[in-house]
N, CA, C and O atoms as a MOPAC input file, in Angstrom:
PM7 MOZYME 1SCF
protein

 N     13.96800 1   -67.43400 1    23.04500 1
 C     15.29500 1   -67.81800 1    23.48000 1
 C     15.32800 1   -69.34400 1    23.64100 1
 O     14.38400 1   -69.96600 1    24.12800 1
 N     16.43600 1   -69.90300 1    23.21900 1
 C     16.61500 1   -71.35700 1    23.24000 1
 C     17.78400 1   -71.69200 1    24.17600 1
 O     18.85300 1   -71.09300 1    24.05700 1
 N     17.59700 1   -72.63900 1    25.10500 1
 C     18.72300 1   -73.02800 1    25.96700 1
 C     19.73500 1   -73.86900 1    25.19300 1
 O     19.36100 1   -74.79900 1    24.47800 1
 N     21.00700 1   -73.54100 1    25.33900 1
 C     22.05700 1   -74.32600 1    24.69600 1
 C     22.94300 1   -75.03600 1    25.71500 1
 O     23.67100 1   -75.96700 1    25.37000 1
 N     22.88100 1   -74.59700 1    26.96600 1
 C     23.73300 1   -75.17300 1    27.99800 1
 C     23.02500 1   -75.06400 1    29.33800 1
 O     22.36100 1   -74.06400 1    29.61200 1
 N     23.16200 1   -76.08600 1    30.17100 1
 C     22.61100 1   -76.06600 1    31.52900 1
 C     23.66400 1   -76.66100 1    32.45500 1
 O     24.14200 1   -77.77400 1    32.23300 1
 N     24.02300 1   -75.90800 1    33.49500 1
 C     25.08900 1   -76.37600 1    34.37300 1
 C     25.02900 1   -75.71800 1    35.74200 1
 O     24.46000 1   -74.64000 1    35.90900 1
 N     25.62400 1   -76.38400 1    36.71000 1
 C     25.84700 1   -75.81400 1    38.03600 1
 C     27.24400 1   -75.20700 1    38.13400 1
 O     27.56100 1   -74.52900 1    39.11100 1
 N     28.07000 1   -75.44600 1    37.13600 1
 C     29.46000 1   -74.99100 1    37.11500 1
 C     29.51600 1   -73.53800 1    36.64400 1
 O     29.39000 1   -73.26100 1    35.45100 1
 N     29.70400 1   -72.61700 1    37.58100 1
 C     29.67500 1   -71.19900 1    37.21600 1
 C     30.89200 1   -70.78900 1    36.39100 1
 O     30.83100 1   -69.81400 1    35.64100 1
 N     31.99300 1   -71.52000 1    36.52000 1
 C     33.17100 1   -71.21800 1    35.70300 1
 C     32.89600 1   -71.60100 1    34.24800 1
 O     33.19900 1   -70.83300 1    33.33500 1
 N     32.33100 1   -72.77500 1    34.03300 1
 C     31.95800 1   -73.20900 1    32.68200 1
 C     30.94800 1   -72.24000 1    32.08100 1
 O     31.06400 1   -71.86500 1    30.91400 1
 N     29.98000 1   -71.84300 1    32.85600 1
 C     28.96300 1   -70.91700 1    32.38800 1
 C     29.57900 1   -69.57200 1    31.99900 1
 O     29.22400 1   -68.99700 1    30.97000 1
 N     30.48600 1   -69.08000 1    32.81000 1
 C     31.16200 1   -67.81600 1    32.51300 1
 C     31.99800 1   -67.92200 1    31.24700 1
 O     32.03000 1   -66.99000 1    30.44300 1
 N     32.67000 1   -69.04300 1    31.06500 1
 C     33.46400 1   -69.26200 1    29.85600 1
 C     32.57000 1   -69.25500 1    28.62400 1
 O     32.86500 1   -68.56200 1    27.65000 1
 N     31.49000 1   -70.01300 1    28.65700 1
 C     30.58000 1   -70.08600 1    27.51700 1
 C     29.97900 1   -68.71300 1    27.20600 1
 O     29.86900 1   -68.32400 1    26.04300 1
 N     29.60000 1   -67.99600 1    28.23900 1
 C     29.02900 1   -66.66100 1    28.05700 1
 C     30.06300 1   -65.72500 1    27.42600 1
 O     29.72200 1   -64.95100 1    26.53200 1
 N     31.30000 1   -65.78400 1    27.87100 1
 C     32.35800 1   -64.93300 1    27.31500 1
 C     32.63200 1   -65.26000 1    25.85000 1
 O     32.83900 1   -64.35900 1    25.03700 1
 N     32.63300 1   -66.54900 1    25.51300 1
 C     32.85000 1   -66.96300 1    24.12700 1
 C     31.76600 1   -66.36600 1    23.23000 1
 O     32.06400 1   -65.82100 1    22.16700 1
 N     30.52200 1   -66.46800 1    23.65700 1
 C     29.42400 1   -65.94600 1    22.85600 1
 C     29.45700 1   -64.42500 1    22.77400 1
 O     29.24000 1   -63.85600 1    21.70400 1
 N     29.72400 1   -63.76900 1    23.88600 1
 C     29.77700 1   -62.31100 1    23.88200 1
 C     30.91200 1   -61.79500 1    23.00200 1
 O     30.74900 1   -60.78800 1    22.31400 1
 N     32.05400 1   -62.47000 1    23.01700 1
 C     33.17900 1   -62.06600 1    22.17200 1
 C     32.83500 1   -62.16000 1    20.68800 1
 O     33.37800 1   -61.41400 1    19.87400 1
 N     31.93600 1   -63.07300 1    20.33500 1
 C     31.51200 1   -63.24400 1    18.94700 1
 C     30.25100 1   -62.44200 1    18.63400 1
 O     29.65200 1   -62.61300 1    17.57200 1
 N     29.85200 1   -61.57700 1    19.54900 1
 C     28.64400 1   -60.74400 1    19.38800 1
 C     27.37400 1   -61.56200 1    19.22400 1
 O     26.45500 1   -61.16100 1    18.51000 1
 N     27.32800 1   -62.71000 1    19.88900 1
 C     26.12100 1   -63.52600 1    19.93000 1
 C     25.39600 1   -63.17000 1    21.22500 1
 O     25.95500 1   -63.28900 1    22.31500 1
 N     24.16900 1   -62.74100 1    21.09400 1
 C     23.39000 1   -62.38200 1    22.28100 1
 C     23.16000 1   -63.62400 1    23.13600 1
 O     22.91000 1   -64.71100 1    22.61500 1
 N     23.24600 1   -63.45200 1    24.43900 1
 C     22.97700 1   -64.57500 1    25.33400 1
 C     22.44500 1   -64.04600 1    26.65600 1
 O     22.63000 1   -62.88000 1    27.00500 1
 N     21.78300 1   -64.93400 1    27.37700 1
 C     21.17600 1   -64.58300 1    28.65500 1
 C     21.32500 1   -65.77300 1    29.59400 1
 O     21.03500 1   -66.90800 1    29.21700 1
 N     21.77100 1   -65.51500 1    30.80000 1
 C     21.88800 1   -66.57600 1    31.80200 1
 C     20.62100 1   -66.57300 1    32.64200 1
 O     20.36400 1   -65.63700 1    33.40000 1
 N     19.83900 1   -67.62400 1    32.49700 1
 C     18.58600 1   -67.75400 1    33.24900 1
 C     18.85500 1   -68.51700 1    34.53900 1
 O     19.76200 1   -69.34600 1    34.60700 1
 N     18.08000 1   -68.23500 1    35.52700 1
 C     18.11100 1   -68.92000 1    36.82000 1
 C     19.33300 1   -68.57400 1    37.66300 1
 O     19.60500 1   -69.26400 1    38.64500 1
 N     20.06900 1   -67.53800 1    37.31500 1
 C     21.26900 1   -67.22100 1    38.09100 1
 C     20.94100 1   -66.64300 1    39.45500 1
 O     21.77500 1   -66.67800 1    40.35900 1
 N     19.74700 1   -66.11600 1    39.61300 1
 C     19.38900 1   -65.55900 1    40.90900 1
 C     18.68500 1   -66.57900 1    41.80600 1
 O     18.25800 1   -66.25300 1    42.91400 1
 N     18.57100 1   -67.79300 1    41.32500 1
 C     17.98400 1   -68.85300 1    42.14700 1
 C     18.85000 1   -69.14600 1    43.36000 1
 O     18.35800 1   -69.65200 1    44.36900 1
 N     20.14900 1   -68.82800 1    43.27100 1
 C     21.04500 1   -69.11700 1    44.39300 1
 C     20.62500 1   -68.35800 1    45.64200 1
 O     20.84600 1   -68.83300 1    46.75600 1
 N     20.02500 1   -67.19200 1    45.47400 1
 C     19.55900 1   -66.43200 1    46.63700 1
 C     18.39700 1   -67.15700 1    47.31500 1
 O     18.24700 1   -67.10900 1    48.53500 1
 N     17.58800 1   -67.82200 1    46.51300 1
 C     16.43300 1   -68.53700 1    47.05000 1
 C     16.84500 1   -69.88400 1    47.64400 1
 O     16.32500 1   -70.30900 1    48.67500 1
 N     17.78600 1   -70.54300 1    46.97400 1
 C     18.19000 1   -71.88300 1    47.40500 1
 C     19.24500 1   -71.88100 1    48.50100 1
 O     19.58000 1   -72.94100 1    49.02800 1
 N     19.77300 1   -70.72400 1    48.85300 1
 C     20.78000 1   -70.65100 1    49.90000 1
 C     22.18800 1   -70.89500 1    49.40400 1
 O     23.06000 1   -71.27600 1    50.18500 1
 N     22.42800 1   -70.68300 1    48.11200 1
 C     23.75400 1   -70.81400 1    47.48700 1
 C     24.34500 1   -72.21200 1    47.57800 1
 O     25.56000 1   -72.36600 1    47.70700 1
 N     23.49600 1   -73.23200 1    47.51400 1
 C     24.01000 1   -74.60300 1    47.57500 1
 C     24.24300 1   -75.20200 1    46.19200 1
 O     24.77400 1   -76.30700 1    46.08200 1
 N     23.85700 1   -74.49200 1    45.13900 1
 C     24.09600 1   -74.97700 1    43.78200 1
 C     23.17100 1   -76.08400 1    43.33400 1
 O     23.53900 1   -76.87700 1    42.46700 1
 N     21.98700 1   -76.15900 1    43.89600 1
 C     21.05400 1   -77.23300 1    43.55200 1
 C     20.35400 1   -77.01100 1    42.21500 1
 O     19.96200 1   -77.97100 1    41.55100 1
 N     20.19900 1   -75.76500 1    41.82600 1
 C     19.49000 1   -75.45900 1    40.58400 1
 C     20.48500 1   -75.05000 1    39.50300 1
 O     21.20900 1   -74.06700 1    39.66500 1
 N     20.52500 1   -75.79400 1    38.40800 1
 C     21.44500 1   -75.42400 1    37.33400 1
 C     20.99800 1   -74.13900 1    36.64100 1
 O     19.80700 1   -73.83800 1    36.55500 1
 N     21.96100 1   -73.41000 1    36.16200 1
 C     21.68200 1   -72.19700 1    35.39600 1
 C     21.66400 1   -72.56600 1    33.92200 1
 O     22.34000 1   -73.50400 1    33.49900 1
 N     20.88700 1   -71.82300 1    33.14300 1
 C     20.75200 1   -72.09900 1    31.71300 1
 C     21.30000 1   -70.92700 1    30.91500 1
 O     21.07500 1   -69.76600 1    31.25800 1
 N     22.02400 1   -71.24300 1    29.84600 1
 C     22.50200 1   -70.23000 1    28.92000 1
 C     21.57300 1   -70.24800 1    27.71900 1
 O     21.47700 1   -71.24900 1    27.00900 1
 N     20.89500 1   -69.14100 1    27.49900 1
 C     19.92000 1   -69.02700 1    26.42400 1
 C     20.44000 1   -68.10200 1    25.33200 1
 O     21.12300 1   -67.11700 1    25.61200 1
 N     20.11200 1   -68.42700 1    24.09200 1
 C     20.45000 1   -67.57400 1    22.96000 1
 C     19.20600 1   -67.40800 1    22.08400 1
 O     18.32200 1   -68.26400 1    22.10600 1
 N     19.12700 1   -66.31900 1    21.31400 1
 C     17.98800 1   -66.13900 1    20.42400 1
 C     17.91300 1   -67.27900 1    19.40300 1
 O     18.93400 1   -67.82700 1    18.98900 1
 N     16.70900 1   -67.61300 1    19.01600 1
 C     16.49400 1   -68.73800 1    18.10200 1
 C     17.29400 1   -68.59800 1    16.80900 1
 O     17.77200 1   -69.59300 1    16.26500 1
 N     17.44300 1   -67.38000 1    16.32000 1
 C     18.15100 1   -67.19100 1    15.05600 1
 C     19.67600 1   -67.24900 1    15.21100 1
 O     20.39600 1   -67.17100 1    14.21600 1
 N     20.16900 1   -67.38400 1    16.43300 1
 C     21.61400 1   -67.46700 1    16.66000 1
 C     22.04400 1   -68.79300 1    17.28600 1
 O     23.20300 1   -68.95700 1    17.66900 1
 N     21.11400 1   -69.72900 1    17.38800 1
 C     21.41400 1   -71.00900 1    18.03100 1
 C     22.51100 1   -71.76100 1    17.29400 1
 O     23.44500 1   -72.25500 1    17.92600 1
 N     22.42100 1   -71.85700 1    15.99500 1
 C     23.42900 1   -72.61400 1    15.23800 1
 C     24.82300 1   -72.01900 1    15.40900 1
 O     25.79300 1   -72.75000 1    15.60900 1
 N     24.92300 1   -70.69700 1    15.33000 1
 C     26.20700 1   -70.03300 1    15.49500 1
 C     26.74100 1   -70.25500 1    16.91800 1
 O     27.92600 1   -70.53100 1    17.10200 1
 N     25.87400 1   -70.13500 1    17.90600 1
 C     26.28100 1   -70.32300 1    19.29500 1
 C     26.78400 1   -71.74600 1    19.52200 1
 O     27.82700 1   -71.94400 1    20.14500 1
 N     26.05500 1   -72.72600 1    19.02400 1
 C     26.46200 1   -74.12600 1    19.19300 1
 C     27.79100 1   -74.39200 1    18.49600 1
 O     28.62700 1   -75.12800 1    19.01800 1
 N     27.99300 1   -73.79600 1    17.31400 1
 C     29.25000 1   -73.97300 1    16.58700 1
 C     30.41200 1   -73.36000 1    17.36900 1
 O     31.46800 1   -73.97900 1    17.50600 1
 N     30.21700 1   -72.14800 1    17.88000 1
 C     31.26400 1   -71.48400 1    18.65000 1
 C     31.64200 1   -72.28100 1    19.89700 1
 O     32.82200 1   -72.45400 1    20.20200 1
 N     30.63800 1   -72.75800 1    20.60500 1
 C     30.89900 1   -73.51800 1    21.83200 1
 C     31.52800 1   -74.87900 1    21.52800 1
 O     32.37300 1   -75.36000 1    22.28400 1
 N     31.12000 1   -75.48900 1    20.43100 1
 C     31.72500 1   -76.75200 1    20.00800 1
 C     33.18600 1   -76.54100 1    19.62500 1
 O     34.05500 1   -77.32100 1    20.01600 1
 N     33.45200 1   -75.48400 1    18.86000 1
 C     34.82400 1   -75.17100 1    18.46000 1
 C     35.71300 1   -74.88000 1    19.67000 1
 O     36.92500 1   -75.08900 1    19.61400 1
 N     35.12300 1   -74.40300 1    20.74900 1
 C     35.87100 1   -74.10000 1    21.96800 1
 C     36.05500 1   -75.33900 1    22.85200 1
 O     36.62900 1   -75.24600 1    23.93700 1
 N     35.57000 1   -76.49200 1    22.39200 1
 C     35.74900 1   -77.72300 1    23.14700 1
 C     34.66100 1   -78.01100 1    24.16000 1
 O     34.85600 1   -78.82800 1    25.06100 1
 N     33.51300 1   -77.35200 1    24.02900 1
 C     32.43400 1   -77.52900 1    24.99800 1
 C     31.27500 1   -78.36500 1    24.45700 1
 O     30.17600 1   -78.32300 1    25.01000 1
 N     31.50400 1   -79.11500 1    23.39900 1
 C     30.43100 1   -79.89800 1    22.77500 1
 C     29.75900 1   -80.85300 1    23.75700 1
 O     28.54100 1   -81.02900 1    23.71000 1
 N     30.52600 1   -81.46100 1    24.63100 1
 C     29.96600 1   -82.42400 1    25.59300 1
 C     29.04000 1   -81.76400 1    26.61200 1
 O     28.21900 1   -82.43400 1    27.23800 1
 N     29.17100 1   -80.47600 1    26.77100 1
 C     28.36200 1   -79.75100 1    27.74500 1
 C     27.04800 1   -79.23100 1    27.17800 1
 O     26.16400 1   -78.83300 1    27.93700 1
 N     26.90700 1   -79.22900 1    25.85400 1
 C     25.71500 1   -78.65400 1    25.21900 1
 C     24.48600 1   -79.53700 1    25.39700 1
 O     24.57500 1   -80.76300 1    25.45300 1
 N     23.36000 1   -78.88400 1    25.48300 1
 C     22.08300 1   -79.59400 1    25.50400 1
 C     21.81100 1   -80.12900 1    24.10800 1
 O     22.35700 1   -79.60100 1    23.13900 1
 N     20.99000 1   -81.15500 1    23.97300 1
 C     20.62300 1   -81.63200 1    22.63200 1
 C     20.01200 1   -80.48900 1    21.82800 1
 O     19.29200 1   -79.64700 1    22.36400 1
 N     20.31000 1   -80.48000 1    20.55200 1
 C     19.82300 1   -79.40400 1    19.66800 1
 C     18.30200 1   -79.39100 1    19.62300 1
 O     17.65100 1   -80.43400 1    19.56600 1
 N     17.76000 1   -78.18600 1    19.65000 1
 C     16.31700 1   -77.98700 1    19.53600 1
 C     16.04700 1   -77.16200 1    18.29700 1
 O     16.83700 1   -76.28900 1    17.93900 1
 N     14.96100 1   -77.43000 1    17.65700 1
 C     14.55200 1   -76.60500 1    16.52200 1
 C     13.94700 1   -75.31400 1    17.04000 1
 O     13.12200 1   -75.34000 1    17.95300 1
 N     14.34400 1   -74.18700 1    16.47000 1
 C     13.78300 1   -72.90200 1    16.93200 1
 C     12.30900 1   -72.75600 1    16.67700 1
 O     11.72200 1   -71.72900 1    17.01700 1

């Protein structure tokens, strides 16, 4: 799994996750349960991960949705 987005903004994260799910791109939100450990202060950003073979499609979908500025730098799978 490759991270494509990292944020403390749960609304942005939910939007990105919905965009990918609507396009049948598998995704996983990592670190979402850290809030229980950190006391819900939002100190630890959550990461949106996608399978290596779907990274290009995921990045294109999120870019087309206007989220290009939020994406992490591209990584080679």
